DRENKOL-758690 format. One record per atom (N, C-alpha, C, O, CB): residue in three letters; x, y, z. Coordinates in steps of 0.05 Angstrom, whole numbers, plus 5000, padded with zeros to 4 digits. Each point is the difference from the previous one (the first is absolute). Glycine has a CB too. Layout:
<atoms>
AlaXYZ/...
</atoms>
This chain:
<atoms>
Met806748371397/Met500350004971/Met499950294990/Met498550165010/Met499349384987/Thr503850524984/Thr500250274990/Thr497750074981/Thr498649834989/Thr506450145015/Arg494650294992/Arg497950104982/Arg500549904972/Arg498249914986/Arg501250505042/Arg503149604963/Arg500749914973/Arg499249704996/Arg498849934980/Arg505050405018/Arg496849515021/Arg499449714998/Arg497049964999/Arg499049844985/Arg505350045039/Leu494250264994/Leu497149975000/Leu498850104974/Leu498149874990/Leu501950195060/Ile501050154939/Ile499050104974/Ile500549794979/Ile498249964983/Ile502750525031/Leu501449404986/Leu500649804980/Leu498249755003/Leu499249884980/Leu505650295018/Ile494749765027/Ile498249775005/Ile497250064989/Ile498849834987/Ile503950045054/Ala496350364966/Ala497350084991/Ala499850024970/Ala498149914987/Ala501250345056/Gly502849874945/Gly500050024970/Gly500249724988/Gly498849954979/Gly503450505024/Ala499449375009/Ala500149734989/Ala497349865002/Ala499349844983/Ala505650145030/Gly493750085009/Gly497349885003/Gly498150094977/Gly498649844989/Gly502150145061/Ser499450284944/Ser498350104978/Ser500949884973/Ser498449934983/Ser500850495043/Phe503449554971/Phe501049884976/Phe499149714997/Phe499249914979/Phe504850395023/Ala496149555021/Ala499049734999/Ala497149984994/Ala499149824985/Ala504450065049/Leu494950304977/Leu497150004994/Leu499550064970/Leu498249884988/Leu500850255060/Leu502550064942/Leu499750064971/Leu500849774983/Leu498749934981/Leu502350555029/Leu501249394997/Leu501049774986/Leu497949785001/Leu499549874979/Leu505350255032/Gly494049835012/Gly497949805002/Gly497650074983/Gly498949824987/Gly502650095059/Ala497750344953/Ala497850084983/Ala500649944970/Ala498349904986/Ala500450465048/Phe503749714958/Phe500849954972/Phe500249704994/Phe499549914978/Phe502950535021/Met498449415021/Met500249704996/Met497249894997/Met499549834983/Met504750155044/Phe493950104990/Phe497249914997/Phe499050084972/Phe498649844987/Phe500650205062/Gln501450194942/Gln499250094973/Gln501249834979/Gln498749924980/Gln500850555037/Ala503049454986/Ala501449844980/Ala498949724998/Ala500149884979/Ala504050385030/Ile494749645013/Ile498949734999/Ile497050004993/Ile498749795001/Ile504750075032/Gly495650384960/Gly497350014989/Gly497950145016/Gly497750014992/Gly503549584988/Tyr499550525043/Tyr498150165016/Tyr500150294992/Tyr501650155011/Tyr498849525028/Ala498050404942/Ala500050284990/Ala499150195022/Ala498049945014/Ala501149904939/Pro502250395051/Pro499250185021/Pro497650174992/Pro499650074977/Pro505149955038/Cys493650045005/Cys497850184995/Cys501150295004/Cys502350045007/Cys494249615008/Gln501850544981/Gln500950285002/Gln500950065029/Gln502050145003/Gln494849994960/Met501849775057/Met500750065027/Met502649865008/Met501550105017/Met493749964994/Cys505449714977/Cys502549865004/Cys502350184990/Cys502150035013/Cys495749524983/Leu501850574981/Leu502050184989/Leu500450255018/Leu502350095003/Leu496549754951/Trp499050265057/Trp500350235018/Trp501749945024/Trp501550175009/Trp494049984977/Gln504449605024/Gln501649925023/Gln503049984994/Gln501650015018/Gln494449754999/Arg504750214958/Arg502849974992/Arg501550275001/Arg502450005007/Arg496349614964/Trp500050615022/Trp501450254999/Trp501350095026/Trp502350085000/Trp494550044965/Pro501849875058/Pro501350085025/Pro502449825007/Pro501950095012/Pro493750095003/His504249564977/His502349835005/His502450094983/His502350005010/His494649615000/Ala502650474965/Ala502250104983/Ala501250255013/Ala502450034999/Ala495349784960/Val500650365051/Val501050255014/Val501749925024/Val502150115005/Val493850154980/Ala503249545031/Ala501549915023/Ala502749894993/Ala502050055013/Ala493749855010/Val504449954955/Val502649894991/Val501850234992/Val502450005007/Val495349584976/Ala501350625003/Ala501650234992/Ala501050155025/Ala502350095001/Ala495149954955/Leu500849995063/Leu500950145025/Leu502149845015/Leu501750115012/Leu493750094991/Ala504549534996/Ala502049845013/Ala502750044987/Ala502150005013/Ala494449664999/Val503550374961/Val502550064986/Val501150275009/Val502450025006/Val496149714954/Val499850475042/Val500850265010/Val501049975029/Val502150115007/Val494650134962/Gly501849615047/Gly500749975028/Gly502649855005/Gly501350035021/Gly494049984988/Ala505549834971/Ala502649865003/Ala502350195000/Ala502049965013/Ala496049654964/Phe501750625009/Phe502150194998/Phe499550255018/Phe501950135009/Phe498949724944/Ala496750205053/Ala499350235017/Ala497849915019/Ala497750064997/Ala503650274967/Pro499449525057/Pro498049895018/Pro498950215019/Pro500550005024/Pro501849564973/Arg496050614992/Arg498850225016/Arg497349915011/Arg498749824988/Arg503750524983/Ala496849785050/Ala497349945012/Ala497850064980/Ala498049865000/Ala503850235047/Ala498650124937/Ala497950084981/Ala499649784979/Ala497849954991/Ala503450545017/Val501049384984/Val499849784980/Val498449775013/Val498349884986/Val506250254993/Ala496149815046/Ala498549795014/Ala497050085003/Ala498349824997/Ala505950055027/Ala495250384981/Ala497350095002/Ala498549964974/Ala497749914999/Ala503650425037/Leu500049744942/Leu498749974974/Leu499749704993/Leu498049924988/Leu504050524997/Gly499949405023/Gly499849714996/Gly497649895016/Gly498649824990/Gly506350155002/Ala494850125032/Ala497749915016/Ala497450084987/Ala498149855000/Ala504750195042/Leu497150204947/Leu497650104986/Leu499449824976/Leu497749944994/Leu503250535022/Ala501249464969/Ala499649834976/Ala499049735008/Ala498149894988/Ala505550364988/Ala497649635044/Ala499249735009/Ala497150015012/Ala498449824995/Ala506450065014/Phe494650335006/Phe497350025011/Phe498050044978/Phe497849895001/Phe504150305041/Ser498849964937/Ser498250054977/Ser499349744986/Ser497649954995/Ser504350504999/Thr500049395000/Thr499449754986/Thr498549815019/Thr498349844990/Thr505850214981/Gly496449965055/Gly498549845019/Gly497150085000/Gly498249845001/Gly505950105026/Ala495450324973/Ala497350115000/Ala498549924975/Ala497649935001/Ala503950455028/Ile499849644948/Ile498849914975/Ile499449705001/Ile497949914991/Ile504550454984/Gly499449495037/Gly499549715004/Gly497649945017/Gly498449824994/Gly506550115001/Val494750235026/Val497649965017/Val497550074984/Val498049855001/Val504750265041/Tyr497450114944/Tyr497750074983/Tyr499449784980/Tyr497749934996/Tyr503450565010/His501049414980/His499749804980/His498849745012/His498249884989/His505650324985/Ala497349725049/Ala499049765013/Ala497150035008/Ala498449814998/Ala506250095019/Gly494650344993/Gly497250055006/Gly498249984976/Gly497849915002/Gly503850385035/Val499449804940/Val498549974975/Val499749714993/Val497949914992/Val503850544992/Glu500549395019/Glu499949724994/Glu498049855019/Glu498649824991/Glu506150214993/Trp495250055041/Trp498249875019/Trp497250125000/Trp498349935016/Trp505649985012/Lys495650274952/Lys497450134997/Lys499150165024/Lys497750035006/Lys501149604964/Leu503250495045/Leu499450175023/Leu499250284990/Leu498550145014/Leu504749605015/Trp497850344948/Trp499350264988/Trp500449984971/Trp501349824989/Trp500050435053/Gln497649954944/Gln500250014971/Gln502850094991/Gln501250175012/Gln493949944986/Gly505849764981/Gly502650084989/Gly499650184976/Gly497750094994/Gly504349485021/Pro500150504971/Pro499850174976/Pro498249874979/Pro500249764995/Pro504350435015/Thr493749964978/Thr498249884980/Thr501549914975/Thr499049854985/Thr497450445033/Ser506049814979/Ser501649924976/Ser501049715002/Ser500749894979/Ser500750585016/Cys498649415029/Cys501149735002/Cys498549835020/Cys501049795007/Cys503450394979/Ser493349905023/Ser498549835018/Ser497050044995/Ser499150194987/Ser504549845047/Gly494849794976/Gly497250014996/Gly499049764985/Gly501449814995/Gly498850685006/Asn497249524992/Asn498749774988/Asn499850024969/Asn498749844988/Asn498850105054/Gly503650274946/Gly499950034972/Gly497450134991/Gly499450014976/Gly503449595020/Ala495750525022/Ala497550134993/Ala500450244982/Ala498250084986/Ala499949765057/Gly504350274957/Gly500550234983/Gly500649944971/Gly500850184985/Gly500950035056/Leu498049544951/Leu500649924972/Leu497750064981/Leu500449974976/Leu502649685042/Gly494750444992/Gly497750054983/Gly500550214979/Gly498550004980/Gly498749875058/Gly504750314966/Gly500450214981/Gly501749924976/Gly500450164982/Gly499250155055/Phe501449454963/Phe501749904978/Phe498449864979/Phe497949885006/Phe505950085026/Ser497150074944/Ser498649854978/Ser501149714999/Ser502049945013/Ser497450494960/Ala499249405013/Ala500949724998/Ala502749994987/Ala501749845007/Ala493550014989/Glu505350324984/Glu502650014987/Glu502250095019/Glu502249894999/Glu495550214957/Gly501750095061/Gly501950105019/Gly500849795020/Gly502349985008/Gly495950474986/Leu499849405015/Leu500549795020/Leu501649774988/Leu501549875015/Leu494350255008/Leu503949834951/Leu501449784987/Leu502750084987/Leu501349844988/Leu494349955005/Asp505050475009/Asp502450104988/Asp502549875011/Asp500550025024/Asp497250424968/Thr503949434992/Thr502449865009/Thr502550174996/Thr502349905006/Thr495649674983/Thr501850685003/Thr502450164996/Thr500750155025/Thr502050155000/Thr496849904952/Ile499749925070/Ile500750135025/Ile502649885011/Ile500249765002/Ile494850335008/Ala506850094997/Ala502749905007/Ala500049865027/Ala501549805003/Ala500450584972/Glu496549715044/Glu500049885027/Glu497249925008/Glu498150134992/Glu506050145020/Thr495749535004/Thr497549935012/Thr500050115029/Thr502150035012/Thr497449554959/Val498250485039/Val499750115027/Val500149765019/Val498349824998/Val499150594986/Val504449605035/Val500149805021/Val498350115023/Val500550235009/Val504249604977/Gln493550025024/Gln498250085021/Gln501550045027/Gln501449835009/Gln494849934968/Cys503450485035/Cys501350065025/Cys498649875024/Cys501249985021/Cys500250454959/Asp496149495016/Asp498549885022/Asp500149705000/Asp498449875015/Asp498750534984/Ala504649484985/Ala500349715000/Ala502649915013/Ala502150114994/Ala495149874963/Ile502649835061/Ile502449895013/Ile501049774982/Ile498749804997/Ile499750335050/Val503949914941/Val501149804981/Val502049825014/Val500749794989/Val498550524973/Trp501849775061/Trp502049845015/Trp499850085029/Trp499750245007/Trp503449724953/Ser497049855058/Ser500150065028/Ser501749795015/Ser500349784990/Ser495150445007/Phe505649865026/Phe501649825017/Phe499350075029/Phe500150235008/Phe503749744957/Leu495449835050/Leu499250035028/Leu497850215003/Leu499950145020/Leu504749734994/Gly493650134967/Gly497750175001/Gly500450294991/Gly498150165000/Gly500549565036/Leu503850354955/Leu500650274991/Leu500649994970/Leu501549834991/Leu500250305055/Ser497250064940/Ser500650034971/Ser502750144997/Ser501350085020/Ser493849944968/Met505850014987/Met502550154995/Met499850285011/Met501950105012/Met498949634947/Ala496950405038/Ala499650275010/Ala500250005031/Ala501250185011/Ala495949934950/Gly501749695052/Gly500249985029/Gly502849965010/Gly500950125019/Gly494549704981/Trp506150004986/Trp502849965008/Trp501650254995/Trp501850075016/Trp497849454973/Asn499950624989/Asn501450254995/Asn499550205022/Asn501950135010/Asn497849794941/Ala497850105058/Ala499450195022/Ala501549925025/Ala501350175013/Ala494249914967/Leu504349675028/Leu501349915025/Leu503050054999/Leu501250115019/Leu495249554986/Leu504950254974/Leu502950024998/Leu500950294997/Leu502050085010/Leu498149474969/Ser498350615006/Ser500750284997/Ser499850165026/Ser501750175005/Ser496649804948/Phe499749975063/Phe499950135026/Phe502449925018/Phe501050175015/Phe494049844982/Gly505949755000/Gly502549925014/Gly502450154990/Gly501750085016/Gly496349474990/Leu502150494968/Leu502250164988/Leu499850295009/Leu502150135006/Leu498149574955/Ala497450415041/Ala499750275010/Ala501050035028/Ala501250205007/Ala494849864964/Ala503649735046/Ala501050015027/Ala503150005000/Ala501250145016/Ala494749615000/Ile505350104966/Ile503050004998/Ile500950284992/Ile502050105011/Ile498049414977/Trp498750614993/Trp500750274991/Trp499850205024/Trp501750175004/Trp496849734949/Leu499350075063/Leu499650185023/Leu502249965021/Leu500950205011/Leu494249794980/Val505749765014/Val502249955019/Val502650134988/Val501650105016/Val496249475001/Ala502650414958/Ala502450124987/Ala500150305005/Ala502250115003/Ala497749534962/Met497850495036/Met500050295006/Met501350065027/Met501250215003/Met494649844969/Thr503949775047/Thr500950065027/Thr502949925005/Thr501150065022/Thr494249874993/Arg505949954966/Arg502849895004/Arg502050204989/Arg499450174984/Arg498949365014/Arg504250425011/Arg502350154988/Arg500649894973/Arg499649764995/Arg502250345052/Ala499350064936/Ala500849924973/Ala502049785002/Ala500949904979/Ala498250565003/
</atoms>
């Protein structure tokens, strides 16, 4: 299989994962901050696949592998936070102990545009893996495709 084809397959995989994330969001699963972090490297991978369609260079494939690996690593971190293996960002995880500094009026203020979605809560899982876990697993697979693309002829 040619480098160009592998780049397009890997980019399509990132596009599919992004599409899936937006579909989950559309049906009511609001993303947490770490979910949003995982989307950016996929967007970069999709952009690199477009570049690679016209200029299938090994450097493009290397950058695509880095993007896919990055979102996979964030997914592992996020899944670990969900499974309580380690602490997540205080901005979106924890037990709410940091709310003591707010006034009663501040806590009841309904003019806040967004609510914080907890990063340490598993809101959906399949076969024992959360969305973050599936993103990690699939993203590492995409990183492998990008790495194989580096070794192939254009």
